[in-house]
C-alpha positions, 0 to 999 in steps of 0.5 A: 285853322285853329290849333289842336283841331285835327286836319281831315285826312292828315296822316291818312292815305289820299283815298281816306282823305277823299272819303272824309271829304265826302262824309263832310259833304254829306253831313253839311247837306244833312245839316242844311236839310234839317235847318229849316222847321218846314223841312223837319215838319215835312219829314214828320208827315212822311214818317207818320205815313200820311197819305195824300189827297184822293188820288184816283178822284184827281186822276193820279195813277195810284195803287193801294200799296203806293206810298208817299205824299204828293206836292199838293198835300204839302201845298195844302198843309203849309200854304205854299206854292208848288215851287216852294215845296219843290225847293224844300223837297230838293234839299231833303233829296240832296241830303239823301233823306227823301226819295221821289217817285214819279207817277204820271205828271205827279211826284210823290215823296217818302222817307228813304229809311235805309239811306237816312239811317246810314247817313245818321249812323255815319254822322255819329261815327264821323263826329266821334272819330273826327275829334279825339276830345269828343270821343273822350267826352262821349265815353265818360260817365256822367 
């Protein structure tokens, strides 16, 4: 540990220290999820509200209001196989950025807006509170 850096949970009740560890874990998952340009582009596709292939023509059960992008769309867009797309989607799901909906044997993915907003807000709050020097910098006018 470097001198001058706060110790997570130091001087706090044990429950708070555990909560901080959970928050750190969530931030690490977020960082991992956003560390790959393909995953960032996949999030962009979902944020745009892009649809999928012609679902009923392929035998996919879908209603007009159904949202999400199936694996086949990511496969076509990025030129990768199903297992690689699933790997990337798992990273995004583990971070809490994406939700999966099963329809028959197909999986559809969409951004979990509420969870993503909560995660990003929590990240900002944690980073500002975790280190007093960062808090001072963020409130200083430039």
